N, CA, C and O atoms as a MOPAC input file, in Angstrom:
PM7 MOZYME 1SCF
protein

 N     11.74900 1   -13.88400 1    17.33500 1
 C     11.82700 1   -13.24600 1    16.04300 1
 C     13.12300 1   -13.67900 1    15.36900 1
 O     14.17700 1   -13.71700 1    16.00400 1
 N     13.04300 1   -13.99900 1    14.09900 1
 C     14.20800 1   -14.41200 1    13.33500 1
 C     14.97600 1   -13.18600 1    12.85700 1
 O     14.39300 1   -12.25800 1    12.29500 1
 N     16.27600 1   -13.18800 1    13.08200 1
 C     17.10900 1   -12.09600 1    12.59000 1
 C     17.33500 1   -12.25800 1    11.09400 1
 O     17.40100 1   -13.37400 1    10.57900 1
 N     17.45500 1   -11.11700 1    10.39900 1
 C     17.79300 1   -11.13700 1     8.98500 1
 C     19.07000 1   -10.33200 1     8.78700 1
 O     19.47800 1    -9.56200 1     9.65600 1
 N     19.68300 1   -10.52100 1     7.64600 1
 C     20.87200 1    -9.74200 1     7.32000 1
 C     20.45200 1    -8.46000 1     6.61900 1
 O     19.30600 1    -8.31500 1     6.19300 1
 N     21.39800 1    -7.53100 1     6.50600 1
 C     21.12400 1    -6.29500 1     5.77100 1
 C     20.80400 1    -6.61300 1     4.31500 1
 O     19.97200 1    -5.94200 1     3.70600 1
 N     21.45300 1    -7.62500 1     3.75300 1
 C     21.15600 1    -8.03900 1     2.37400 1
 C     19.72100 1    -8.53100 1     2.24400 1
 O     19.08000 1    -8.29600 1     1.21900 1
 N     19.20200 1    -9.21500 1     3.27600 1
 C     17.78900 1    -9.63300 1     3.26900 1
 C     16.88300 1    -8.40600 1     3.21500 1
 O     15.91900 1    -8.37300 1     2.45000 1
 N     17.19600 1    -7.40000 1     4.02900 1
 C     16.40600 1    -6.16800 1     4.05000 1
 C     16.39600 1    -5.50400 1     2.68100 1
 O     15.35700 1    -5.01900 1     2.23300 1
 N     17.54400 1    -5.47800 1     2.01600 1
 C     17.63900 1    -4.82700 1     0.70800 1
 C     16.79400 1    -5.51300 1    -0.35900 1
 O     16.47400 1    -4.90300 1    -1.37900 1
 N     16.43300 1    -6.76800 1    -0.13900 1
 C     15.58100 1    -7.48400 1    -1.09600 1
 C     14.14700 1    -6.96900 1    -1.08100 1
 O     13.42700 1    -7.12900 1    -2.06600 1
 N     13.72200 1    -6.35200 1     0.02000 1
 C     12.35700 1    -5.82300 1     0.13900 1
 C     12.36000 1    -4.39500 1    -0.40100 1
 O     12.98300 1    -3.50300 1     0.17300 1
 N     11.65900 1    -4.19500 1    -1.50500 1
 C     11.63600 1    -2.88900 1    -2.16200 1
 C     10.40300 1    -2.11100 1    -1.68400 1
 O      9.28700 1    -2.34500 1    -2.14800 1
 N     10.62700 1    -1.18700 1    -0.75400 1
 C      9.54800 1    -0.37600 1    -0.18900 1
 C      9.67500 1     1.02800 1    -0.76200 1
 O     10.70900 1     1.68200 1    -0.62100 1
 N      8.59400 1     1.48500 1    -1.41700 1
 C      8.59800 1     2.78700 1    -2.08700 1
 C      7.40600 1     3.62500 1    -1.63400 1
 O      6.42200 1     3.11700 1    -1.09700 1
 N      7.53600 1     4.92600 1    -1.87300 1
 C      6.42200 1     5.83500 1    -1.62500 1
 C      5.70500 1     6.07300 1    -2.94900 1
 O      6.32700 1     6.26300 1    -3.99400 1
 N      4.38600 1     6.05600 1    -2.87100 1
 C      3.56600 1     6.33300 1    -4.04500 1
 C      2.41300 1     7.23900 1    -3.65700 1
 O      2.16400 1     7.48500 1    -2.47700 1
 N      1.71100 1     7.73200 1    -4.67600 1
 C      0.55700 1     8.60000 1    -4.44200 1
 C     -0.70100 1     7.90900 1    -4.95400 1
 O     -0.74400 1     7.43700 1    -6.09000 1
 N     -1.72500 1     7.85400 1    -4.10200 1
 C     -2.99900 1     7.24200 1    -4.48300 1
 C     -3.64500 1     8.10500 1    -5.56100 1
 O     -3.89000 1     9.29500 1    -5.35900 1
 N     -3.91800 1     7.48200 1    -6.71500 1
 C     -4.54200 1     8.19800 1    -7.82400 1
 C     -6.03300 1     7.90900 1    -7.93400 1
 O     -6.79300 1     8.70900 1    -8.47900 1
 N     -6.44100 1     6.76300 1    -7.41400 1
 C     -7.84800 1     6.34800 1    -7.49100 1
 C     -8.10400 1     5.36800 1    -6.34800 1
 O     -7.23500 1     4.57200 1    -5.99400 1
 N     -9.28900 1     5.43400 1    -5.78500 1
 C     -9.67800 1     4.48800 1    -4.72400 1
 C    -11.16900 1     4.24300 1    -4.82700 1
 O    -11.94100 1     5.15100 1    -5.13600 1
 N    -11.56900 1     3.00500 1    -4.56400 1
 C    -12.99100 1     2.67700 1    -4.58300 1
 C    -13.28700 1     1.53800 1    -3.62300 1
 O    -12.41600 1     0.72800 1    -3.30400 1
 N    -14.51400 1     1.49300 1    -3.17600 1
 C    -14.93700 1     0.42300 1    -2.26600 1
 C    -14.77600 1    -0.92700 1    -2.95800 1
 O    -14.85200 1    -1.02600 1    -4.18300 1
 N    -14.55400 1    -1.95100 1    -2.15800 1
 C    -14.38700 1    -3.31600 1    -2.66800 1
 C    -15.40200 1    -4.21000 1    -1.94700 1
 O    -15.02400 1    -5.02600 1    -1.10700 1
 N    -16.69600 1    -4.05700 1    -2.27700 1
 C    -17.74300 1    -4.79000 1    -1.55600 1
 C    -17.69100 1    -6.30500 1    -1.74600 1
 O    -18.23800 1    -7.04800 1    -0.93100 1
 N    -17.04100 1    -6.77000 1    -2.81000 1
 C    -16.95900 1    -8.21800 1    -3.05900 1
 C    -15.93900 1    -8.92100 1    -2.17500 1
 O    -15.93600 1   -10.15000 1    -2.09600 1
 N    -15.08400 1    -8.17200 1    -1.51900 1
 C    -14.04900 1    -8.77000 1    -0.66500 1
 C    -14.68400 1    -9.46200 1     0.54600 1
 O    -15.73400 1    -9.04300 1     1.03300 1
 N    -14.03600 1   -10.51700 1     1.01800 1
 C    -14.54800 1   -11.24000 1     2.20000 1
 C    -14.56500 1   -10.35100 1     3.43400 1
 O    -15.51500 1   -10.38400 1     4.21500 1
 N    -13.51500 1    -9.56000 1     3.61000 1
 C    -13.45100 1    -8.58300 1     4.71400 1
 C    -13.50100 1    -7.19900 1     4.08900 1
 O    -12.95900 1    -7.00600 1     3.00000 1
 N    -14.13000 1    -6.23400 1     4.73700 1
 C    -14.23900 1    -4.89200 1     4.15400 1
 C    -12.87400 1    -4.36200 1     3.69800 1
 O    -11.89500 1    -4.40900 1     4.44200 1
 N    -12.83200 1    -3.85800 1     2.46300 1
 C    -11.57200 1    -3.39800 1     1.88900 1
 C    -11.82000 1    -2.25200 1     0.91400 1
 O    -12.95500 1    -1.95400 1     0.54100 1
 N    -10.72700 1    -1.63000 1     0.52300 1
 C    -10.74700 1    -0.56400 1    -0.47400 1
 C     -9.73100 1    -0.92400 1    -1.55000 1
 O     -8.61200 1    -1.33600 1    -1.24500 1
 N    -10.12800 1    -0.76800 1    -2.81600 1
 C     -9.19900 1    -0.93900 1    -3.93400 1
 C     -8.44500 1     0.37500 1    -4.10900 1
 O     -9.04300 1     1.45100 1    -4.12200 1
 N     -7.12800 1     0.27100 1    -4.24500 1
 C     -6.28500 1     1.45100 1    -4.42200 1
 C     -5.47600 1     1.32900 1    -5.70300 1
 O     -5.00700 1     0.24600 1    -6.05400 1
 N     -5.31700 1     2.44700 1    -6.39500 1
 C     -4.39500 1     2.56700 1    -7.51100 1
 C     -3.34800 1     3.58000 1    -7.06600 1
 O     -3.67900 1     4.71400 1    -6.71800 1
 N     -2.08000 1     3.16600 1    -7.07800 1
 C     -1.00100 1     3.99100 1    -6.52300 1
 C      0.06000 1     4.22500 1    -7.59600 1
 O      0.55300 1     3.27900 1    -8.21100 1
 N      0.40500 1     5.49300 1    -7.81400 1
 C      1.42600 1     5.87000 1    -8.78800 1
 C      2.78100 1     5.96100 1    -8.10000 1
 O      2.95200 1     6.68800 1    -7.12200 1
 N      3.75200 1     5.20100 1    -8.63600 1
 C      5.11200 1     5.19700 1    -8.09700 1
 C      6.10400 1     5.89200 1    -9.03100 1
 O      7.31600 1     5.74000 1    -8.87300 1
 N      5.60400 1     6.64300 1    -9.99000 1
 C      6.47500 1     7.36900 1   -10.90000 1
 C      6.86000 1     6.54700 1   -12.11200 1
 O      6.42300 1     5.40600 1   -12.25800 1
 N      7.69300 1     7.13100 1   -13.00000 1
 C      7.97900 1     6.49500 1   -14.28600 1
 C      8.72200 1     5.16200 1   -14.20300 1
 O      8.55500 1     4.32300 1   -15.08800 1
 N      9.52100 1     4.94500 1   -13.18700 1
 C     10.29000 1     3.68800 1   -13.09900 1
 C      9.38200 1     2.48400 1   -12.84800 1
 O      9.59400 1     1.41900 1   -13.42800 1
 N      8.37700 1     2.64400 1   -11.99000 1
 C      7.50800 1     1.52800 1   -11.59400 1
 C      6.11200 1     1.66400 1   -12.18700 1
 O      5.49200 1     0.66300 1   -12.54700 1
 N      5.61500 1     2.88300 1   -12.29000 1
 C      4.28200 1     3.11600 1   -12.83300 1
 C      3.19800 1     2.99300 1   -11.77900 1
 O      3.46200 1     3.05900 1   -10.57900 1
 N      1.98400 1     2.81300 1   -12.24900 1
 C      0.82700 1     2.69400 1   -11.35400 1
 C      0.56700 1     1.22500 1   -11.04900 1
 O      0.56600 1     0.38700 1   -11.95000 1
 N      0.34700 1     0.91900 1    -9.77700 1
 C      0.07700 1    -0.44400 1    -9.32000 1
 C     -1.20000 1    -0.44700 1    -8.49000 1
 O     -1.59700 1     0.57900 1    -7.93800 1
 N     -1.84200 1    -1.61900 1    -8.40700 1
 C     -3.10300 1    -1.77500 1    -7.68300 1
 C     -2.90400 1    -2.56200 1    -6.40000 1
 O     -2.00400 1    -3.39400 1    -6.28600 1
 N     -3.78300 1    -2.26900 1    -5.42400 1
 C     -3.75400 1    -3.00500 1    -4.16600 1
 C     -5.14800 1    -3.05900 1    -3.56400 1
 O     -5.96700 1    -2.16600 1    -3.78300 1
 N     -5.40600 1    -4.09800 1    -2.81500 1
 C     -6.61000 1    -4.19300 1    -1.99600 1
 C     -6.15100 1    -4.04800 1    -0.55200 1
 O     -5.26000 1    -4.76700 1    -0.10100 1
 N     -6.76700 1    -3.10800 1     0.17500 1
 C     -6.33200 1    -2.84600 1     1.54400 1
 C     -7.51800 1    -2.85700 1     2.50400 1
 O     -8.55200 1    -2.24900 1     2.22700 1
 N     -7.36700 1    -3.54200 1     3.62000 1
 C     -8.41700 1    -3.61500 1     4.64200 1
 C     -8.25900 1    -2.42900 1     5.59000 1
 O     -7.79300 1    -2.57100 1     6.72100 1
 N     -8.66100 1    -1.25400 1     5.09600 1
 C     -8.43900 1     0.00400 1     5.81900 1
 C     -9.73000 1     0.79500 1     5.99900 1
 O     -9.69200 1     2.00400 1     6.22600 1
 N    -10.86900 1     0.11800 1     5.89700 1
 C    -12.16100 1     0.82600 1     5.91300 1
 C    -12.52500 1     1.43500 1     7.26100 1
 O    -13.38700 1     2.31200 1     7.31100 1
 N    -11.91000 1     1.01000 1     8.34000 1
 C    -12.24100 1     1.56000 1     9.66300 1
 C    -11.82600 1     3.03000 1     9.78100 1
 O    -12.49600 1     3.81700 1    10.45000 1
 N    -10.72800 1     3.39000 1     9.13500 1
 C    -10.19300 1     4.74700 1     9.27100 1
 C    -10.23700 1     5.58000 1     7.99700 1
 O     -9.99400 1     6.78600 1     8.04100 1
 N    -10.54500 1     4.95100 1     6.85500 1
 C    -10.44100 1     5.66600 1     5.58200 1
 C    -11.66400 1     5.42000 1     4.70400 1
 O    -12.27200 1     4.35000 1     4.73500 1
 N    -12.00200 1     6.43100 1     3.92900 1
 C    -13.01900 1     6.33600 1     2.87600 1
 C    -12.28800 1     6.52000 1     1.55300 1
 O    -11.29000 1     7.23800 1     1.50400 1
 N    -12.75700 1     5.89000 1     0.48000 1
 C    -12.05100 1     6.00800 1    -0.79700 1
 C    -11.78200 1     7.45400 1    -1.22000 1
 O    -10.68600 1     7.76600 1    -1.68600 1
 N    -12.75800 1     8.32800 1    -1.06400 1
 C    -12.58300 1     9.70500 1    -1.53700 1
 C    -11.53000 1    10.48500 1    -0.75100 1
 O    -10.98800 1    11.46300 1    -1.26600 1
 N    -11.22900 1    10.07900 1     0.47900 1
 C    -10.21700 1    10.79700 1     1.27200 1
 C     -8.80300 1    10.30200 1     0.99400 1
 O     -7.83500 1    10.91500 1     1.44300 1
 N     -8.67300 1     9.20300 1     0.26100 1
 C     -7.35900 1     8.61400 1     0.01000 1
 C     -6.66400 1     9.16700 1    -1.23500 1
 O     -5.43600 1     9.14000 1    -1.32200 1
 N     -7.43600 1     9.66300 1    -2.18900 1
 C     -6.85400 1    10.17300 1    -3.43400 1
 C     -5.94300 1    11.36000 1    -3.13000 1
 O     -6.34000 1    12.30400 1    -2.44800 1
 N     -4.72200 1    11.29700 1    -3.64200 1
 C     -3.72800 1    12.33500 1    -3.41300 1
 C     -2.80300 1    12.05700 1    -2.24200 1
 O     -1.77800 1    12.72200 1    -2.09500 1
 N     -3.14300 1    11.10000 1    -1.41900 1
 C     -2.34500 1    10.76900 1    -0.23600 1
 C     -1.11900 1     9.95200 1    -0.63000 1
 O     -1.19800 1     9.08800 1    -1.50300 1
 N      0.01300 1    10.22500 1     0.01300 1
 C      1.19600 1     9.40200 1    -0.17400 1
 C      1.13900 1     8.21400 1     0.78600 1
 O      0.77000 1     8.35800 1     1.95100 1
 N      1.51100 1     7.03300 1     0.27200 1
 C      1.51700 1     5.80600 1     1.06900 1
 C      2.81900 1     5.05600 1     0.80700 1
 O      3.47400 1     5.25800 1    -0.21500 1
 N      3.17400 1     4.20200 1     1.73500 1
 C      4.34300 1     3.33300 1     1.59000 1
 C      3.84900 1     1.94000 1     1.20800 1
 O      2.82400 1     1.47300 1     1.70500 1
 N      4.60200 1     1.27700 1     0.30900 1
 C      4.18100 1    -0.05300 1    -0.13300 1
 C      5.38300 1    -0.89100 1    -0.54800 1
 O      6.39600 1    -0.37000 1    -1.01300 1
 N      5.24500 1    -2.20200 1    -0.36700 1
 C      6.21200 1    -3.15700 1    -0.91200 1
 C      5.81400 1    -3.36200 1    -2.37200 1
 O      4.68500 1    -3.75100 1    -2.67100 1
 N      6.75600 1    -3.09400 1    -3.27200 1
 C      6.42400 1    -3.14800 1    -4.69400 1
 C      6.99200 1    -4.37200 1    -5.41300 1
 O      6.75800 1    -4.54300 1    -6.60900 1
 N      7.73200 1    -5.22500 1    -4.70500 1
 C      8.32900 1    -6.37200 1    -5.39200 1
 C      7.82600 1    -7.73000 1    -4.89600 1
 O      8.53300 1    -8.73100 1    -5.00700 1
 N      6.61200 1    -7.76600 1    -4.35200 1
 C      5.95200 1    -9.04500 1    -4.10200 1
 C      5.28100 1    -9.48500 1    -5.40400 1
 O      4.93100 1    -8.63900 1    -6.22700 1
 N      5.09500 1   -10.78500 1    -5.60400 1
 C      4.34400 1   -11.21300 1    -6.78700 1
 C      2.86800 1   -10.80400 1    -6.64300 1
 O      2.35400 1   -10.71700 1    -5.52700 1
 N      2.18900 1   -10.55300 1    -7.77300 1
 C      0.75700 1   -10.20300 1    -7.70400 1
 C     -0.04000 1   -11.30000 1    -7.00500 1
 O      0.33100 1   -12.47300 1    -7.03200 1
 N     -1.14500 1   -10.89100 1    -6.37900 1
 C     -1.98600 1   -11.83100 1    -5.63100 1
 C     -3.44200 1   -11.58600 1    -5.98800 1
 O     -3.92000 1   -10.45300 1    -5.93900 1
 N     -4.13800 1   -12.64700 1    -6.34400 1
 C     -5.54700 1   -12.54200 1    -6.71900 1
 C     -6.39800 1   -12.41800 1    -5.45800 1
 O     -6.34800 1   -13.27600 1    -4.57700 1
 N     -7.18400 1   -11.33300 1    -5.38200 1
 C     -8.11700 1   -11.11100 1    -4.27300 1
 C     -9.50200 1   -11.05600 1    -4.90800 1
 O     -9.91400 1   -10.01400 1    -5.41800 1
 N    -10.21900 1   -12.17800 1    -4.87700 1
 C    -11.49600 1   -12.24200 1    -5.59200 1
 C    -11.23800 1   -12.04800 1    -7.07300 1
 O    -10.41300 1   -12.74800 1    -7.66000 1
 N    -11.94500 1   -11.09400 1    -7.68400 1
 C    -11.74600 1   -10.80200 1    -9.10700 1
 C    -10.72800 1    -9.68100 1    -9.33100 1
 O    -10.57000 1    -9.19900 1   -10.45200 1
 N    -10.04700 1    -9.27300 1    -8.27400 1
 C     -9.11400 1    -8.14200 1    -8.33400 1
 C     -7.68600 1    -8.63400 1    -8.14600 1
 O     -7.41300 1    -9.42700 1    -7.24500 1
 N     -6.77100 1    -8.16300 1    -8.99700 1
 C     -5.36200 1    -8.54500 1    -8.87600 1
 C     -4.61800 1    -7.46900 1    -8.08500 1
 O     -4.48400 1    -6.33400 1    -8.54200 1
 N     -4.13500 1    -7.83500 1    -6.89800 1
 C     -3.38400 1    -6.92000 1    -6.04500 1
 C     -1.90500 1    -7.07400 1    -6.38800 1
 O     -1.36000 1    -8.17700 1    -6.33200 1
 N     -1.25600 1    -5.95400 1    -6.74500 1
 C      0.12100 1    -5.99800 1    -7.22400 1
 C      1.15000 1    -5.51700 1    -6.20300 1
 O      2.34500 1    -5.76400 1    -6.36800 1
 N      0.70400 1    -4.84000 1    -5.16100 1
 C      1.60100 1    -4.28400 1    -4.14100 1
 C      0.99200 1    -4.53300 1    -2.76400 1
 O     -0.18900 1    -4.86100 1    -2.64800 1
 N      1.80500 1    -4.37500 1    -1.72700 1
 C      1.31700 1    -4.45400 1    -0.35600 1
 C      1.46700 1    -3.07500 1     0.27400 1
 O      2.57600 1    -2.65300 1     0.60300 1
 N      0.34300 1    -2.37300 1     0.44100 1
 C      0.35700 1    -1.07500 1     1.10400 1
 C      0.57800 1    -1.32600 1     2.58700 1
 O     -0.04500 1    -2.21500 1     3.16700 1
 N      1.46300 1    -0.54800 1     3.20500 1
 C      1.88300 1    -0.81100 1     4.57400 1
 C      1.10600 1     0.00200 1     5.60800 1
 O      0.76000 1     1.16100 1     5.38100 1
 N      0.84500 1    -0.62900 1     6.73600 1
 C      0.15300 1     0.02800 1     7.83500 1
 C      0.48500 1    -0.63300 1     9.15600 1
 O      1.18000 1    -1.64700 1     9.21500 1
 N     -0.02700 1    -0.03700 1    10.20300 1
 C      0.14800 1    -0.53800 1    11.56700 1
 C     -1.21700 1    -0.71900 1    12.20800 1
 O     -2.16900 1    -0.02900 1    11.84400 1
 N     -1.32000 1    -1.63300 1    13.15300 1
 C     -2.57700 1    -1.83900 1    13.87500 1
 C     -2.73000 1    -0.80000 1    14.97500 1
 O     -1.78400 1    -0.51300 1    15.70900 1
 N     -3.93900 1    -0.23700 1    15.08200 1
 C     -4.22200 1     0.66600 1    16.19800 1
 C     -4.57100 1    -0.16500 1    17.43400 1
 O     -4.38000 1    -1.38100 1    17.42700 1
 N     -5.07400 1     0.46100 1    18.47900 1
 C     -5.33700 1    -0.23400 1    19.74600 1
 C     -6.41500 1    -1.30600 1    19.64600 1
 O     -6.49400 1    -2.17800 1    20.51200 1
 N     -7.24900 1    -1.25900 1    18.60300 1
 C     -8.28300 1    -2.29200 1    18.44700 1
 C     -8.04900 1    -3.16500 1    17.21500 1
 O     -8.93900 1    -3.90300 1    16.79200 1
 N     -6.84800 1    -3.07500 1    16.64200 1
 C     -6.48600 1    -3.95200 1    15.53800 1
 C     -6.84300 1    -3.45000 1    14.15300 1
 O     -6.67300 1    -4.17900 1    13.17600 1
 N     -7.33300 1    -2.22300 1    14.04000 1
 C     -7.65400 1    -1.66100 1    12.72100 1
 C     -6.39900 1    -1.02400 1    12.12700 1
 O     -5.55100 1    -0.51000 1    12.85800 1
 N     -6.28500 1    -1.05800 1    10.80700 1
 C     -5.05800 1    -0.62300 1    10.13100 1
 C     -5.02500 1     0.88900 1     9.91900 1
 O     -5.99300 1     1.50300 1     9.46900 1
 N     -3.86200 1     1.46300 1    10.26500 1
 C     -3.54600 1     2.87500 1    10.03300 1
 C     -2.40000 1     2.89700 1     9.02900 1
 O     -1.36900 1     2.26500 1     9.25900 1
 N     -2.56000 1     3.60300 1     7.93600 1
 C     -1.55200 1     3.63700 1     6.88100 1
 C     -0.25900 1     4.31100 1     7.32700 1
 O     -0.26600 1     5.21100 1     8.16700 1
 N      0.84000 1     3.86100 1     6.75100 1
 C      2.14600 1     4.48300 1     6.96400 1
 C      2.40600 1     5.41400 1     5.78200 1
 O      2.24600 1     5.03100 1     4.62300 1
 N      2.80500 1     6.63300 1     6.09600 1
 C      3.14400 1     7.58600 1     5.04100 1
 C      4.20500 1     8.54700 1     5.56800 1
 O      4.33500 1     8.72200 1     6.78000 1
 N      4.96900 1     9.17600 1     4.65900 1
 C      5.97200 1    10.13600 1     5.11600 1
 C      5.30200 1    11.33800 1     5.76600 1
 O      4.17500 1    11.68700 1     5.41400 1
 N      5.98900 1    11.97400 1     6.71500 1
 C      5.38800 1    13.13400 1     7.38000 1
 C      5.59400 1    14.42100 1     6.58100 1
 O      5.06100 1    15.47000 1     6.94400 1
 N      6.35900 1    14.34500 1     5.50500 1
 C      6.51500 1    15.45000 1     4.55600 1
 C      6.34600 1    14.87300 1     3.15800 1
 O      6.65200 1    13.70300 1     2.92800 1
 N      5.85900 1    15.68500 1     2.22200 1
 C      5.69200 1    15.24100 1     0.85000 1
 C      7.06600 1    14.94800 1     0.25000 1
 O      7.96900 1    15.78100 1     0.33600 1
 N      7.23100 1    13.77800 1    -0.35400 1
 C      8.48500 1    13.39900 1    -1.00100 1
 C      8.19600 1    12.97700 1    -2.43900 1
 O      7.04800 1    12.72300 1    -2.80500 1
 N      9.25000 1    12.90700 1    -3.24700 1
 C      9.11500 1    12.50900 1    -4.63900 1
 C      8.58900 1    11.07600 1    -4.70900 1
 O      9.12500 1    10.18300 1    -4.05200 1
 N      7.53500 1    10.85500 1    -5.50600 1
 C      6.99600 1     9.50600 1    -5.60800 1
 C      8.02800 1     8.59100 1    -6.25200 1
 O      8.80400 1     8.99600 1    -7.11800 1
 N      8.00600 1     7.35000 1    -5.80000 1
 C      8.95900 1     6.35500 1    -6.27700 1
 C     10.19000 1     6.24900 1    -5.41300 1
 O     10.98500 1     5.32600 1    -5.59600 1
 N     10.38100 1     7.17700 1    -4.46100 1
 C     11.55400 1     7.11100 1    -3.58500 1
 C     11.52400 1     5.81000 1    -2.77500 1
 O     10.47200 1     5.36400 1    -2.31700 1
 N     12.69500 1     5.22900 1    -2.61900 1
 C     12.81900 1     3.96700 1    -1.88800 1
 C     13.11400 1     4.23200 1    -0.42100 1
 O     13.86100 1     5.14800 1    -0.08000 1
 N     12.51600 1     3.41400 1     0.44400 1
 C     12.80300 1     3.47200 1     1.87300 1
 C     14.22800 1     2.99800 1     2.12400 1
 O     14.66200 1     1.98400 1     1.57700 1
 N     14.93800 1     3.72800 1     2.94300 1
 C     16.29600 1     3.30500 1     3.33300 1
 C     16.61000 1     3.81600 1     4.71200 1
 O     17.70100 1     3.57100 1     5.22800 1

């Protein structure tokens, strides 16, 4: 693993947001869900495509707080523009489990 400096870490802007809308993304090559996440007035609402269908349904995601990298350049996923990278970890069989704070926090807060 390559070591990074603290300044390198500070370049990655990881924030907490709240899912405002979610829907299935059947056109994706791998099963995915489209997410709209509100990061508050400084950043606003951003979109993401997430391969999280093993553990989540779109209707259960609305209102949930999630962690995401908000300063990657947008990426085209089929006909959908993904603007953020929602963060998760692999479970024992490689399916993604979302990362979120264990207590409700103000949306837009930065990870530190």
